[in-house]
C-alpha positions as CSV (number, residue, x, y, z in Angstrom):
1,M,-6.4,-33.6,57.0
2,R,-5.2,-30.6,54.8
3,S,-5.2,-27.0,56.0
4,D,-6.9,-24.2,54.1
5,R,-3.5,-22.8,53.2
6,E,-2.4,-26.0,51.4
7,A,-5.7,-26.1,49.4
8,G,-5.3,-22.5,48.3
9,E,-1.8,-23.1,47.1
10,R,-2.8,-26.0,45.0
11,C,-5.6,-24.0,43.3
12,E,-3.1,-21.3,42.2
13,R,-0.6,-23.7,40.7
14,G,0.0,-22.9,37.0
15,Q,-1.7,-19.5,37.2
16,A,1.4,-17.7,35.8
17,S,1.4,-20.0,32.8
18,V,-2.3,-19.3,32.1
19,E,-1.7,-15.5,32.4
20,L,1.3,-15.7,30.0
21,L,-0.8,-17.5,27.4
22,A,-3.6,-15.0,27.8
23,I,-1.2,-12.0,27.2
24,L,1.0,-13.6,24.5
25,P,-1.2,-12.6,21.5
26,A,-1.2,-9.0,22.6
27,L,2.5,-9.0,23.2
28,V,3.2,-10.5,19.7
29,A,0.9,-7.9,18.1
30,C,2.7,-5.1,19.9
31,V,6.1,-6.4,18.7
32,L,4.9,-6.7,15.1
33,L,3.4,-3.2,15.2
34,A,6.7,-1.8,16.5
35,A,8.6,-3.6,13.8
36,H,6.2,-2.2,11.2
37,W,6.9,1.4,12.4
38,L,10.6,0.7,12.7
39,S,10.6,-0.4,9.0
40,A,8.9,2.9,8.1
41,G,11.6,4.9,10.1
42,W,14.3,3.0,8.3
43,A,12.7,3.8,4.9
44,L,12.4,7.5,5.8
45,W,16.1,7.6,6.9
46,S,17.2,5.9,3.7
47,A,15.1,8.2,1.6
48,G,16.6,11.3,3.2
49,N,20.1,9.9,2.7
50,A,19.3,9.2,-1.0
51,A,17.8,12.6,-1.5
52,R,20.9,14.3,-0.1
53,A,23.2,12.2,-2.3
54,G,21.1,13.1,-5.3
55,A,21.2,16.8,-4.4
56,R,25.0,16.6,-4.1
57,A,25.2,14.9,-7.5
58,E,23.1,17.7,-9.1
59,H,25.2,20.3,-7.5
60,V,28.3,19.0,-9.3
61,G,26.4,18.5,-12.6
62,S,25.4,14.8,-12.5
63,K,22.0,13.2,-12.7
64,G,20.5,13.4,-9.2
65,E,17.7,10.9,-9.9
66,S,20.0,8.1,-10.8
67,V,22.4,8.8,-7.9
68,A,19.5,9.0,-5.4
69,R,18.1,5.7,-6.6
70,R,21.6,4.0,-6.4
71,A,22.0,5.4,-2.8
72,L,18.9,3.4,-1.6
73,P,19.3,-0.1,-0.2
74,G,18.3,-2.8,-2.6
75,L,15.0,-3.7,-0.9
76,L,13.8,-0.1,-1.1
77,R,15.3,0.6,-4.6
78,E,12.6,-1.3,-6.4
79,R,9.8,0.5,-4.6
80,A,11.3,4.0,-5.0
81,D,10.5,7.0,-7.2
82,A,13.2,9.6,-7.5
83,R,12.8,13.0,-9.1
84,G,15.4,15.7,-9.7
85,E,15.7,19.1,-11.4
86,G,15.6,21.5,-8.4
87,P,15.1,19.8,-5.2
88,V,15.7,16.0,-5.4
89,R,12.6,14.2,-4.1
90,V,12.7,10.5,-3.2
91,R,9.5,8.6,-2.4
92,V,9.7,5.1,-1.0
93,R,7.3,2.5,0.2
94,A,8.5,0.8,3.4
95,P,8.3,-2.9,3.5
96,A,5.0,-4.2,5.0
97,L,5.6,-6.6,7.8
98,L,2.0,-7.2,8.7
99,P,-0.4,-8.8,6.3
100,G,-3.5,-6.7,5.7
101,V,-1.8,-3.5,6.8
102,D,-1.0,-1.0,4.0
103,P,2.7,-0.2,3.6
104,V,3.8,3.2,4.7
105,T,5.0,5.6,2.0
106,V,7.5,8.2,3.0
107,T,9.0,11.1,1.0
108,A,12.2,13.0,1.6
109,E,13.5,16.1,-0.3
110,S,16.8,17.8,-0.4
111,R,18.4,20.7,-2.3
112,L,21.9,22.3,-2.3
113,D,21.8,26.0,-3.0
114,P,25.3,27.4,-3.8
115,G,26.2,30.5,-1.9
116,D,27.2,33.8,-3.6
117,G,30.8,33.3,-2.5
C-alpha cells in the first residue's frame, strides 16, 4: 500500500518541464526584442561615429558626405543617408530582426567649429 507522500511525488513528476515549455515562447520573444533594440543601439553608435568622421573631413576640406558613408559598416551603408555642408547628418535604418516590426531609424549629427586661435 502506498503512502500519500509517494502518490503526491508521482503527480508532480515532470512539472518543471511543463513550466519550462509554458514560459519558453515568452523567453524567446524577450530575447528577440532585446536583440532588436541592440541592433538599433549599434546603428546609432555607428551613425554617430560616421557623422564625426564626416565632420572631421569637412573641417580639413574634404567631402563629409562620402567620408561619413564610407565610415559606416557595410550592412548599414546601403540603408544610410548622409548630408554635409554645415553639420554632417547621418540617418540610418537599423536592421530589422523581427518580422512585422518596423525597422528603427536613427539620426546622428556632428559639427566641428574651429576656434578663433
